[in-house]
N, CA, C and O atoms as a GROMACS GRO file, in nm:
protein
  580
    1MET      N    1  10.461   9.573  -5.801
    1MET     CA    2  10.389   9.625  -5.660
    1MET      C    3  10.273   9.492  -5.615
    1MET      O    4  10.196   9.440  -5.696
    2ILE      N    5  10.280   9.461  -5.499
    2ILE     CA    6  10.216   9.325  -5.460
    2ILE      C    7  10.057   9.418  -5.420
    2ILE      O    8  10.049   9.527  -5.363
    3LYS      N    9   9.958   9.342  -5.465
    3LYS     CA   10   9.821   9.405  -5.411
    3LYS      C   11   9.790   9.284  -5.294
    3LYS      O   12   9.810   9.162  -5.301
    4ARG      N   13   9.732   9.366  -5.187
    4ARG     CA   14   9.706   9.286  -5.088
    4ARG      C   15   9.561   9.301  -5.029
    4ARG      O   16   9.517   9.416  -5.022
    5TYR      N   17   9.488   9.206  -4.990
    5TYR     CA   18   9.367   9.204  -4.934
    5TYR      C   19   9.363   9.115  -4.806
    5TYR      O   20   9.431   9.015  -4.787
    6THR      N   21   9.259   9.177  -4.709
    6THR     CA   22   9.237   9.085  -4.604
    6THR      C   23   9.076   9.114  -4.599
    6THR      O   24   9.018   9.204  -4.661
    7VAL      N   25   9.017   9.019  -4.515
    7VAL     CA   26   8.860   9.034  -4.469
    7VAL      C   27   8.831   9.112  -4.351
    7VAL      O   28   8.908   9.110  -4.255
    8ASP      N   29   8.740   9.171  -4.352
    8ASP     CA   30   8.710   9.253  -4.233
    8ASP      C   31   8.638   9.150  -4.098
    8ASP      O   32   8.525   9.102  -4.107
    9ILE      N   33   8.709   9.136  -4.002
    9ILE     CA   34   8.691   9.030  -3.928
    9ILE      C   35   8.596   9.072  -3.797
    9ILE      O   36   8.569   8.990  -3.710
   10ALA      N   37   8.553   9.197  -3.795
   10ALA     CA   38   8.462   9.242  -3.684
   10ALA      C   39   8.341   9.165  -3.684
   10ALA      O   40   8.290   9.149  -3.796
   11ASN      N   41   8.285   9.116  -3.592
   11ASN     CA   42   8.177   9.057  -3.576
   11ASN      C   43   8.111   8.946  -3.670
   11ASN      O   44   7.991   8.933  -3.696
   12THR      N   45   8.229   8.860  -3.718
   12THR     CA   46   8.215   8.766  -3.790
   12THR      C   47   8.286   8.645  -3.738
   12THR      O   48   8.388   8.647  -3.670
   13ASP      N   49   8.220   8.539  -3.778
   13ASP     CA   50   8.276   8.384  -3.733
   13ASP      C   51   8.400   8.364  -3.845
   13ASP      O   52   8.394   8.410  -3.959
   14HIS      N   53   8.509   8.290  -3.793
   14HIS     CA   54   8.592   8.245  -3.862
   14HIS      C   55   8.584   8.172  -3.996
   14HIS      O   56   8.675   8.192  -4.077
   15LYS      N   57   8.492   8.098  -4.024
   15LYS     CA   58   8.419   8.013  -4.109
   15LYS      C   59   8.386   8.117  -4.235
   15LYS      O   60   8.432   8.100  -4.348
   16LYS      N   61   8.306   8.218  -4.200
   16LYS     CA   62   8.253   8.306  -4.292
   16LYS      C   63   8.375   8.381  -4.342
   16LYS      O   64   8.393   8.390  -4.464
   17ILE      N   65   8.474   8.444  -4.243
   17ILE     CA   66   8.565   8.519  -4.302
   17ILE      C   67   8.660   8.436  -4.409
   17ILE      O   68   8.715   8.484  -4.508
   18THR      N   69   8.667   8.289  -4.360
   18THR     CA   70   8.731   8.210  -4.486
   18THR      C   71   8.676   8.212  -4.599
   18THR      O   72   8.739   8.230  -4.704
   19ALA      N   73   8.539   8.193  -4.589
   19ALA     CA   74   8.443   8.180  -4.719
   19ALA      C   75   8.440   8.329  -4.805
   19ALA      O   76   8.405   8.326  -4.923
   20ILE      N   77   8.472   8.439  -4.750
   20ILE     CA   78   8.452   8.568  -4.808
   20ILE      C   79   8.580   8.570  -4.889
   20ILE      O   80   8.589   8.601  -5.008
   21GLY      N   81   8.703   8.523  -4.785
   21GLY     CA   82   8.818   8.534  -4.873
   21GLY      C   83   8.865   8.464  -4.991
   21GLY      O   84   8.944   8.503  -5.077
   22PHE      N   85   8.789   8.332  -4.979
   22PHE     CA   86   8.839   8.249  -5.080
   22PHE      C   87   8.731   8.270  -5.197
   22PHE      O   88   8.766   8.226  -5.307
   23ALA      N   89   8.608   8.328  -5.189
   23ALA     CA   90   8.526   8.365  -5.291
   23ALA      C   91   8.609   8.489  -5.372
   23ALA      O   92   8.573   8.518  -5.486
   24LYS      N   93   8.716   8.557  -5.313
   24LYS     CA   94   8.793   8.679  -5.366
   24LYS      C   95   8.886   8.578  -5.471
   24LYS      O   96   8.899   8.599  -5.592
   25LEU      N   97   8.946   8.468  -5.399
   25LEU     CA   98   9.050   8.387  -5.474
   25LEU      C   99   8.968   8.346  -5.594
   25LEU      O  100   9.007   8.375  -5.707
   26LEU      N  101   8.843   8.271  -5.571
   26LEU     CA  102   8.782   8.232  -5.688
   26LEU      C  103   8.769   8.323  -5.813
   26LEU      O  104   8.787   8.293  -5.931
   27ASP      N  105   8.731   8.456  -5.751
   27ASP     CA  106   8.700   8.545  -5.876
   27ASP      C  107   8.843   8.560  -5.963
   27ASP      O  108   8.843   8.555  -6.086
   28PHE      N  109   8.954   8.576  -5.890
   28PHE     CA  110   9.082   8.567  -5.947
   28PHE      C  111   9.082   8.427  -6.070
   28PHE      O  112   9.114   8.425  -6.189
   29ILE      N  113   9.041   8.339  -5.995
   29ILE     CA  114   9.060   8.197  -6.099
   29ILE      C  115   8.961   8.223  -6.201
   29ILE      O  116   9.011   8.208  -6.313
   30VAL      N  117   8.862   8.250  -6.204
   30VAL     CA  118   8.723   8.251  -6.268
   30VAL      C  119   8.751   8.327  -6.387
   30VAL      O  120   8.740   8.280  -6.500
   31ASN      N  121   8.800   8.483  -6.356
   31ASN     CA  122   8.840   8.566  -6.442
   31ASN      C  123   8.950   8.543  -6.519
   31ASN      O  124   8.984   8.633  -6.596
   32GLY      N  125   9.028   8.418  -6.515
   32GLY     CA  126   9.155   8.386  -6.573
   32GLY      C  127   9.270   8.497  -6.546
   32GLY      O  128   9.356   8.510  -6.633
   33ASP      N  129   9.276   8.574  -6.437
   33ASP     CA  130   9.368   8.657  -6.433
   33ASP      C  131   9.502   8.602  -6.355
   33ASP      O  132   9.593   8.679  -6.324
   34VAL      N  133   9.505   8.439  -6.322
   34VAL     CA  134   9.617   8.408  -6.236
   34VAL      C  135   9.657   8.262  -6.328
   34VAL      O  136   9.575   8.197  -6.392
   35GLU      N  137   9.788   8.236  -6.318
   35GLU     CA  138   9.827   8.122  -6.370
   35GLU      C  139   9.886   8.028  -6.254
   35GLU      O  140   9.897   7.908  -6.280
   36LYS      N  141   9.926   8.080  -6.119
   36LYS     CA  142   9.996   8.022  -5.996
   36LYS      C  143   9.888   8.079  -5.879
   36LYS      O  144   9.850   8.196  -5.868
   37VAL      N  145   9.852   7.977  -5.803
   37VAL     CA  146   9.798   8.015  -5.671
   37VAL      C  147   9.877   7.922  -5.590
   37VAL      O  148   9.917   7.810  -5.620
   38ILE      N  149   9.891   7.985  -5.488
   38ILE     CA  150   9.944   7.924  -5.345
   38ILE      C  151   9.869   7.916  -5.236
   38ILE      O  152   9.834   8.026  -5.194
   39LEU      N  153   9.828   7.816  -5.171
   39LEU     CA  154   9.750   7.809  -5.060
   39LEU      C  155   9.837   7.773  -4.946
   39LEU      O  156   9.881   7.661  -4.920
   40LEU      N  157   9.854   7.880  -4.882
   40LEU     CA  158   9.946   7.873  -4.761
   40LEU      C  159   9.862   7.853  -4.631
   40LEU      O  160   9.766   7.924  -4.601
   41VAL      N  161   9.907   7.752  -4.561
   41VAL     CA  162   9.862   7.682  -4.446
   41VAL      C  163   9.943   7.653  -4.329
   41VAL      O  164  10.053   7.605  -4.357
   42PRO      N  165   9.916   7.671  -4.197
   42PRO     CA  166   9.984   7.651  -4.110
   42PRO      C  167  10.050   7.507  -4.099
   42PRO      O  168  10.169   7.491  -4.072
   43GLN      N  169   9.966   7.409  -4.121
   43GLN     CA  170  10.009   7.273  -4.147
   43GLN      C  171   9.955   7.177  -4.253
   43GLN      O  172   9.832   7.175  -4.262
   44ILE      N  173  10.016   7.104  -4.329
   44ILE     CA  174   9.955   7.036  -4.421
   44ILE      C  175   9.901   6.901  -4.376
   44ILE      O  176   9.812   6.846  -4.441
   45GLY      N  177   9.953   6.847  -4.267
   45GLY     CA  178   9.877   6.710  -4.201
   45GLY      C  179   9.748   6.709  -4.165
   45GLY      O  180   9.668   6.617  -4.187
   46ASN      N  181   9.720   6.841  -4.093
   46ASN     CA  182   9.575   6.823  -4.047
   46ASN      C  183   9.490   6.914  -4.163
   46ASN      O  184   9.383   6.955  -4.120
   47PHE      N  185   9.520   6.950  -4.295
   47PHE     CA  186   9.445   7.040  -4.372
   47PHE      C  187   9.320   7.009  -4.369
   47PHE      O  188   9.237   7.097  -4.349
   48GLN      N  189   9.271   6.844  -4.393
   48GLN     CA  190   9.144   6.834  -4.414
   48GLN      C  191   9.029   6.861  -4.304
   48GLN      O  192   8.907   6.853  -4.313
   49HIS      N  193   9.109   6.894  -4.201
   49HIS     CA  194   9.017   6.915  -4.073
   49HIS      C  195   8.997   7.033  -4.065
   49HIS      O  196   8.907   7.058  -3.984
   50VAL      N  197   9.063   7.166  -4.135
   50VAL     CA  198   9.018   7.291  -4.118
   50VAL      C  199   8.920   7.355  -4.180
   50VAL      O  200   8.854   7.286  -4.258
   51GLY      N  201   8.891   7.466  -4.169
   51GLY     CA  202   8.770   7.549  -4.202
   51GLY      C  203   8.787   7.574  -4.344
   51GLY      O  204   8.681   7.573  -4.406
   52LEU      N  205   8.922   7.604  -4.429
   52LEU     CA  206   8.953   7.625  -4.550
   52LEU      C  207   8.902   7.503  -4.630
   52LEU      O  208   8.821   7.508  -4.723
   53ALA      N  209   8.952   7.414  -4.588
   53ALA     CA  210   8.909   7.250  -4.638
   53ALA      C  211   8.759   7.224  -4.665
   53ALA      O  212   8.700   7.194  -4.768
   54GLU      N  213   8.718   7.246  -4.537
   54GLU     CA  214   8.559   7.258  -4.551
   54GLU      C  215   8.471   7.335  -4.661
   54GLU      O  216   8.366   7.302  -4.718
   55ILE      N  217   8.544   7.438  -4.669
   55ILE     CA  218   8.490   7.542  -4.763
   55ILE      C  219   8.513   7.495  -4.922
   55ILE      O  220   8.431   7.516  -5.012
   56ILE      N  221   8.637   7.431  -4.938
   56ILE     CA  222   8.690   7.387  -5.076
   56ILE      C  223   8.589   7.266  -5.099
   56ILE      O  224   8.552   7.241  -5.214
   57ASP      N  225   8.544   7.191  -4.994
   57ASP     CA  226   8.467   7.061  -5.025
   57ASP      C  227   8.350   7.122  -5.065
   57ASP      O  228   8.324   7.108  -5.185
   58SER      N  229   8.270   7.186  -4.999
   58SER     CA  230   8.160   7.230  -5.020
   58SER      C  231   8.103   7.292  -5.174
   58SER      O  232   7.987   7.314  -5.207
   59LEU      N  233   8.218   7.308  -5.243
   59LEU     CA  234   8.197   7.379  -5.369
   59LEU      C  235   8.153   7.235  -5.478
   59LEU      O  236   8.092   7.237  -5.585
   60GLY      N  237   8.200   7.140  -5.416
   60GLY     CA  238   8.152   6.995  -5.446
   60GLY      C  239   8.232   6.980  -5.624
   60GLY      O  240   8.188   6.926  -5.725
   61HIS      N  241   8.338   7.039  -5.605
   61HIS     CA  242   8.435   7.006  -5.752
   61HIS      C  243   8.503   6.877  -5.744
   61HIS      O  244   8.547   6.843  -5.634
   62LYS      N  245   8.516   6.799  -5.849
   62LYS     CA  246   8.577   6.671  -5.845
   62LYS      C  247   8.718   6.675  -5.848
   62LYS      O  248   8.787   6.585  -5.800
   63ILE      N  249   8.762   6.774  -5.903
   63ILE     CA  250   8.914   6.784  -5.905
   63ILE      C  251   9.002   6.875  -5.796
   63ILE      O  252   9.117   6.862  -5.754
   64PHE      N  253   8.895   6.972  -5.771
   64PHE     CA  254   8.957   7.083  -5.676
   64PHE      C  255   8.883   7.057  -5.528
   64PHE      O  256   8.788   7.129  -5.495
   65ASN      N  257   8.926   6.965  -5.454
   65ASN     CA  258   8.903   6.930  -5.315
   65ASN      C  259   9.003   6.898  -5.248
   65ASN      O  260   9.110   6.868  -5.300
   66SER      N  261   8.975   6.901  -5.083
   66SER     CA  262   9.074   6.897  -4.981
   66SER      C  263   9.157   6.784  -5.001
   66SER      O  264   9.278   6.793  -4.981
   67LYS      N  265   9.103   6.678  -5.038
   67LYS     CA  266   9.152   6.535  -5.074
   67LYS      C  267   9.275   6.537  -5.187
   67LYS      O  268   9.383   6.477  -5.180
   68LYS      N  269   9.236   6.608  -5.274
   68LYS     CA  270   9.347   6.637  -5.382
   68LYS      C  271   9.470   6.711  -5.353
   68LYS      O  272   9.576   6.685  -5.409
   69LEU      N  273   9.453   6.818  -5.248
   69LEU     CA  274   9.525   6.878  -5.194
   69LEU      C  275   9.639   6.851  -5.116
   69LEU      O  276   9.634   6.860  -4.993
   70LYS      N  277   9.749   6.816  -5.179
   70LYS     CA  278   9.860   6.777  -5.087
   70LYS      C  279   9.997   6.800  -5.123
   70LYS      O  280  10.019   6.842  -5.236
   71LYS      N  281  10.092   6.780  -5.046
   71LYS     CA  282  10.221   6.863  -5.039
   71LYS      C  283  10.291   6.806  -5.168
   71LYS      O  284  10.298   6.686  -5.192
   72ASP      N  285  10.345   6.908  -5.250
   72ASP     CA  286  10.397   6.893  -5.394
   72ASP      C  287  10.309   6.811  -5.522
   72ASP      O  288  10.351   6.737  -5.611
   73HIS      N  289  10.210   6.845  -5.499
   73HIS     CA  290  10.078   6.812  -5.564
   73HIS      C  291  10.015   6.948  -5.646
   73HIS      O  292   9.970   7.049  -5.591
   74VAL      N  293  10.024   6.927  -5.764
   74VAL     CA  294   9.941   7.095  -5.835
   74VAL      C  295   9.807   7.064  -5.894
   74VAL      O  296   9.795   6.988  -5.990
   75ILE      N  297   9.717   7.118  -5.840
   75ILE     CA  298   9.598   7.123  -5.916
   75ILE      C  299   9.567   7.189  -6.032
   75ILE      O  300   9.603   7.307  -6.024
   76GLN      N  301   9.515   7.162  -6.137
   76GLN     CA  302   9.519   7.249  -6.260
   76GLN      C  303   9.326   7.287  -6.267
   76GLN      O  304   9.241   7.200  -6.281
   77ILE      N  305   9.298   7.425  -6.253
   77ILE     CA  306   9.178   7.471  -6.280
   77ILE      C  307   9.169   7.560  -6.360
   77ILE      O  308   9.227   7.663  -6.327
   78ASN      N  309   9.105   7.560  -6.481
   78ASN     CA  310   9.106   7.656  -6.617
   78ASN      C  311   9.260   7.691  -6.626
   78ASN      O  312   9.337   7.595  -6.625
   79ASN      N  313   9.303   7.799  -6.631
   79ASN     CA  314   9.449   7.816  -6.656
   79ASN      C  315   9.529   7.821  -6.518
   79ASN      O  316   9.650   7.842  -6.528
   80SER      N  317   9.483   7.808  -6.403
   80SER     CA  318   9.525   7.807  -6.282
   80SER      C  319   9.577   7.679  -6.234
   80SER      O  320   9.514   7.573  -6.234
   81GLU      N  321   9.754   7.706  -6.174
   81GLU     CA  322   9.765   7.580  -6.107
   81GLU      C  323   9.774   7.622  -5.967
   81GLU      O  324   9.816   7.733  -5.935
   82ILE      N  325   9.730   7.523  -5.875
   82ILE     CA  326   9.684   7.557  -5.741
   82ILE      C  327   9.784   7.444  -5.671
   82ILE      O  328   9.794   7.326  -5.703
   83GLU      N  329   9.865   7.525  -5.553
   83GLU     CA  330   9.945   7.436  -5.484
   83GLU      C  331   9.927   7.448  -5.332
   83GLU      O  332   9.938   7.564  -5.292
   84LEU      N  333   9.904   7.367  -5.251
   84LEU     CA  334   9.904   7.376  -5.115
   84LEU      C  335  10.064   7.351  -5.054
   84LEU      O  336  10.146   7.264  -5.084
   85VAL      N  337  10.076   7.474  -4.948
   85VAL     CA  338  10.193   7.488  -4.928
   85VAL      C  339  10.197   7.485  -4.756
   85VAL      O  340  10.094   7.504  -4.692
   86SER      N  341  10.291   7.467  -4.710
   86SER     CA  342  10.282   7.469  -4.525
   86SER      C  343  10.379   7.608  -4.508
   86SER      O  344  10.468   7.655  -4.579
   87SER      N  345  10.317   7.649  -4.379
   87SER     CA  346  10.403   7.766  -4.347
   87SER      C  347  10.537   7.774  -4.327
   87SER      O  348  10.602   7.878  -4.336
   88ARG      N  349  10.597   7.628  -4.290
   88ARG     CA  350  10.726   7.634  -4.269
   88ARG      C  351  10.798   7.613  -4.396
   88ARG      O  352  10.919   7.594  -4.377
   89ASP      N  353  10.760   7.611  -4.521
   89ASP     CA  354  10.804   7.613  -4.674
   89ASP      C  355  10.777   7.748  -4.698
   89ASP      O  356  10.778   7.762  -4.820
   90ILE      N  357  10.752   7.857  -4.641
   90ILE     CA  358  10.708   7.990  -4.703
   90ILE      C  359  10.842   8.040  -4.800
   90ILE      O  360  10.820   8.087  -4.912
   91LYS      N  361  10.978   8.026  -4.747
   91LYS     CA  362  11.098   8.062  -4.808
   91LYS      C  363  11.102   7.997  -4.936
   91LYS      O  364  11.143   8.064  -5.031
   92LYS      N  365  11.064   7.871  -4.956
   92LYS     CA  366  11.084   7.799  -5.099
   92LYS      C  367  10.975   7.862  -5.212
   92LYS      O  368  10.976   7.823  -5.329
   93ILE      N  369  10.887   7.957  -5.168
   93ILE     CA  370  10.788   8.017  -5.277
   93ILE      C  371  10.877   8.091  -5.358
   93ILE      O  372  10.964   8.151  -5.294
   94ARG      N  373  10.880   8.104  -5.470
   94ARG     CA  374  10.957   8.197  -5.568
   94ARG      C  375  10.863   8.267  -5.669
   94ARG      O  376  10.906   8.352  -5.748
   95GLN      N  377  10.718   8.226  -5.662
   95GLN     CA  378  10.633   8.294  -5.770
   95GLN      C  379  10.491   8.246  -5.749
   95GLN      O  380  10.469   8.127  -5.725
   96ALA      N  381  10.393   8.336  -5.758
   96ALA     CA  382  10.253   8.325  -5.730
   96ALA      C  383  10.172   8.450  -5.772
   96ALA      O  384  10.198   8.563  -5.730
   97ASP      N  385  10.084   8.425  -5.848
   97ASP     CA  386  10.000   8.532  -5.889
   97ASP      C  387   9.890   8.561  -5.762
   97ASP      O  388   9.848   8.670  -5.725
   98VAL      N  389   9.864   8.456  -5.720
   98VAL     CA  390   9.782   8.488  -5.560
   98VAL      C  391   9.859   8.397  -5.466
   98VAL      O  392   9.890   8.279  -5.484
   99LEU      N  393   9.882   8.469  -5.370
   99LEU     CA  394   9.916   8.357  -5.215
   99LEU      C  395   9.788   8.404  -5.139
   99LEU      O  396   9.758   8.518  -5.105
  100PHE      N  397   9.733   8.309  -5.124
  100PHE     CA  398   9.617   8.290  -4.999
  100PHE      C  399   9.684   8.229  -4.876
  100PHE      O  400   9.705   8.110  -4.851
  101ALA      N  401   9.712   8.340  -4.803
  101ALA     CA  402   9.781   8.317  -4.649
  101ALA      C  403   9.679   8.311  -4.561
  101ALA      O  404   9.632   8.411  -4.506
  102TYR      N  405   9.632   8.175  -4.539
  102TYR     CA  406   9.530   8.085  -4.443
  102TYR      C  407   9.580   8.107  -4.318
  102TYR      O  408   9.688   8.050  -4.303
  103CYS      N  409   9.538   8.174  -4.214
  103CYS     CA  410   9.577   8.192  -4.036
  103CYS      C  411   9.721   8.183  -4.063
  103CYS      O  412   9.781   8.079  -4.032
  104SER      N  413   9.778   8.273  -4.114
  104SER     CA  414   9.923   8.292  -4.092
  104SER      C  415   9.955   8.377  -3.996
  104SER      O  416   9.886   8.476  -3.970
  105SER      N  417  10.088   8.339  -3.919
  105SER     CA  418  10.109   8.394  -3.793
  105SER      C  419  10.186   8.526  -3.834
  105SER      O  420  10.227   8.541  -3.949
  106GLY      N  421  10.204   8.622  -3.733
  106GLY     CA  422  10.288   8.751  -3.769
  106GLY      C  423  10.426   8.722  -3.806
  106GLY      O  424  10.487   8.806  -3.872
  107LYS      N  425  10.487   8.605  -3.770
  107LYS     CA  426  10.615   8.587  -3.813
  107LYS      C  427  10.632   8.534  -3.939
  107LYS      O  428  10.738   8.548  -4.001
  108ASP      N  429  10.496   8.450  -4.001
  108ASP     CA  430  10.502   8.406  -4.140
  108ASP      C  431  10.454   8.520  -4.189
  108ASP      O  432  10.479   8.523  -4.309
  109LEU      N  433  10.387   8.634  -4.149
  109LEU     CA  434  10.325   8.737  -4.252
  109LEU      C  435  10.485   8.832  -4.279
  109LEU      O  436  10.498   8.893  -4.385
  110THR      N  437  10.573   8.834  -4.196
  110THR     CA  438  10.708   8.922  -4.223
  110THR      C  439  10.771   8.837  -4.329
  110THR      O  440  10.840   8.896  -4.412
  111VAL      N  441  10.757   8.703  -4.337
  111VAL     CA  442  10.848   8.637  -4.459
  111VAL      C  443  10.752   8.662  -4.570
  111VAL      O  444  10.794   8.704  -4.678
  112ILE      N  445  10.652   8.644  -4.555
  112ILE     CA  446  10.556   8.672  -4.670
  112ILE      C  447  10.602   8.790  -4.722
  112ILE      O  448  10.658   8.788  -4.831
  113ASP      N  449  10.586   8.896  -4.658
  113ASP     CA  450  10.600   9.043  -4.729
  113ASP      C  451  10.720   9.047  -4.792
  113ASP      O  452  10.728   9.116  -4.894
  114GLN      N  453  10.821   8.982  -4.750
  114GLN     CA  454  10.970   8.997  -4.800
  114GLN      C  455  10.980   8.901  -4.929
  114GLN      O  456  11.082   8.915  -4.996
  115LEU      N  457  10.886   8.804  -4.974
  115LEU     CA  458  10.880   8.752  -5.101
  115LEU      C  459  10.886   8.840  -5.223
  115LEU      O  460  10.822   8.945  -5.228
  116SER      N  461  10.964   8.799  -5.322
  116SER     CA  462  10.957   8.864  -5.451
  116SER      C  463  10.882   8.764  -5.532
  116SER      O  464  10.899   8.644  -5.510
  117GLY      N  465  10.806   8.805  -5.620
  117GLY     CA  466  10.735   8.715  -5.747
  117GLY      C  467  10.600   8.704  -5.688
  117GLY      O  468  10.527   8.623  -5.746
  118ILE      N  469  10.554   8.761  -5.595
  118ILE     CA  470  10.424   8.769  -5.549
  118ILE      C  471  10.304   8.861  -5.577
  118ILE      O  472  10.284   8.940  -5.485
  119LYS      N  473  10.219   8.872  -5.680
  119LYS     CA  474  10.151   8.982  -5.742
  119LYS      C  475  10.027   9.010  -5.632
  119LYS      O  476   9.983   9.125  -5.623
  120ASN      N  477   9.983   8.925  -5.566
  120ASN     CA  478   9.858   8.941  -5.504
  120ASN      C  479   9.861   8.838  -5.359
  120ASN      O  480   9.883   8.717  -5.368
  121ILE      N  481   9.840   8.897  -5.250
  121ILE     CA  482   9.822   8.831  -5.110
  121ILE      C  483   9.678   8.855  -5.060
  121ILE      O  484   9.637   8.969  -5.039
  122ILE      N  485   9.598   8.740  -5.040
  122ILE     CA  486   9.461   8.733  -4.969
  122ILE      C  487   9.498   8.681  -4.820
  122ILE      O  488   9.520   8.561  -4.804
  123TYR      N  489   9.505   8.761  -4.723
  123TYR     CA  490   9.523   8.717  -4.587
  123TYR      C  491   9.430   8.696  -4.502
  123TYR      O  492   9.369   8.793  -4.459
  124ILE      N  493   9.396   8.563  -4.457
  124ILE     CA  494   9.289   8.534  -4.367
  124ILE      C  495   9.303   8.520  -4.241
  124ILE      O  496   9.314   8.404  -4.203
  125PRO      N  497   9.306   8.610  -4.156
  125PRO     CA  498   9.376   8.614  -4.017
  125PRO      C  499   9.299   8.520  -3.926
  125PRO      O  500   9.187   8.473  -3.949
  126TRP      N  501   9.384   8.499  -3.808
  126TRP     CA  502   9.340   8.411  -3.708
  126TRP      C  503   9.362   8.497  -3.571
  126TRP      O  504   9.296   8.466  -3.473
  127ILE      N  505   9.444   8.593  -3.564
  127ILE     CA  506   9.448   8.658  -3.446
  127ILE      C  507   9.431   8.814  -3.475
  127ILE      O  508   9.521   8.868  -3.539
  128PRO      N  509   9.335   8.881  -3.438
  128PRO     CA  510   9.291   9.011  -3.475
  128PRO      C  511   9.398   9.102  -3.474
  128PRO      O  512   9.412   9.181  -3.566
  129GLU      N  513   9.493   9.097  -3.357
  129GLU     CA  514   9.588   9.177  -3.323
  129GLU      C  515   9.678   9.196  -3.450
  129GLU      O  516   9.718   9.305  -3.492
  130GLU      N  517   9.704   9.065  -3.508
  130GLU     CA  518   9.839   9.023  -3.590
  130GLU      C  519   9.773   9.085  -3.738
  130GLU      O  520   9.851   9.122  -3.826
  131GLN      N  521   9.650   9.093  -3.755
  131GLN     CA  522   9.570   9.167  -3.850
  131GLN      C  523   9.556   9.296  -3.862
  131GLN      O  524   9.525   9.354  -3.966
  132ALA      N  525   9.579   9.345  -3.758
  132ALA     CA  526   9.531   9.511  -3.720
  132ALA      C  527   9.714   9.560  -3.774
  132ALA      O  528   9.734   9.661  -3.842
  133GLU      N  529   9.810   9.482  -3.734
  133GLU     CA  530   9.937   9.519  -3.748
  133GLU      C  531   9.966   9.524  -3.891
  133GLU      O  532  10.036   9.605  -3.951
  134TRP      N  533   9.894   9.415  -3.940
  134TRP     CA  534   9.949   9.423  -4.086
  134TRP      C  535   9.854   9.514  -4.212
  134TRP      O  536   9.875   9.535  -4.332
  135ILE      N  537   9.746   9.552  -4.118
  135ILE     CA  538   9.657   9.652  -4.187
  135ILE      C  539   9.722   9.793  -4.187
  135ILE      O  540   9.714   9.878  -4.276
  136LYS      N  541   9.785   9.798  -4.076
  136LYS     CA  542   9.831   9.939  -4.038
  136LYS      C  543   9.976   9.951  -4.152
  136LYS      O  544   9.990  10.049  -4.225
  137LYS      N  545  10.065   9.845  -4.147
  137LYS     CA  546  10.167   9.859  -4.229
  137LYS      C  547  10.143   9.846  -4.406
  137LYS      O  548  10.221   9.899  -4.484
  138TRP      N  549  10.045   9.781  -4.443
  138TRP     CA  550  10.010   9.777  -4.580
  138TRP      C  551   9.924   9.806  -4.643
  138TRP      O  552   9.917   9.796  -4.765
  139ASN      N  553   9.808   9.864  -4.539
  139ASN     CA  554   9.711   9.944  -4.607
  139ASN      C  555   9.607   9.864  -4.716
  139ASN      O  556   9.562   9.915  -4.818
  140PRO      N  557   9.584   9.745  -4.674
  140PRO     CA  558   9.546   9.652  -4.795
  140PRO      C  559   9.376   9.694  -4.829
  140PRO      O  560   9.307   9.778  -4.770
  141GLU      N  561   9.339   9.607  -4.942
  141GLU     CA  562   9.208   9.648  -4.964
  141GLU      C  563   9.140   9.542  -4.871
  141GLU      O  564   9.166   9.422  -4.866
  142ILE      N  565   9.031   9.622  -4.787
  142ILE     CA  566   8.942   9.538  -4.707
  142ILE      C  567   8.823   9.487  -4.764
  142ILE      O  568   8.737   9.566  -4.804
  143ILE      N  569   8.806   9.352  -4.774
  143ILE     CA  570   8.707   9.272  -4.853
  143ILE      C  571   8.561   9.264  -4.738
  143ILE      O  572   8.553   9.186  -4.643
  144PRO      N  573   8.481   9.344  -4.770
  144PRO     CA  574   8.380   9.352  -4.701
  144PRO      C  575   8.288   9.214  -4.651
  144PRO      O  576   8.274   9.113  -4.720
  145THR      N  577   8.239   9.231  -4.539
  145THR     CA  578   8.175   9.100  -4.493
  145THR      C  579   8.031   9.099  -4.510
  145THR      O  580   7.966   9.000  -4.477
   0.00000   0.00000   0.00000
C-alpha cells in the first residue's frame, strides 16, 4: 500500500510549502528508510530556476545540489539514491521508496497513482483545486505548515 503525504497549502507561500515537503523527504533519507528517491518535476531544463532547486541549494551540500541533479544521473546520499525525473517520463518509473511529486498536474497525478513499486508519495501542489481532488480521493497525511 502506498503511503501518501501532502502539505497544507492554506495561507502559505509556495516556497514554504516546498520546504516543508522537502523536510519530510529528508526525514526519510536521514532515518535510512529509503534506498531510491525520485524527484519528479514538470521539466528538467529549467530545474535550477525553480523553488525546489533553491531549497536544495540552501542546504549547502557539496554532493546534493541542483547542479548535480540532471537527467539520467543518480546522486548517492547515505543509503539513498536520488534521481531527477521529468513529468513526461513518469511511466518509466518502476520503483521508488519515495516519489517527491513537485508541482505535478492532475493528469500527472493520475499516472503517478497507477504506478506500482512506489512506497511513499510526497505531493507538493501548484494548483489548490488539483490538490483538493487528490486529498478527497486518497486521504493523504497532511504535513502541517
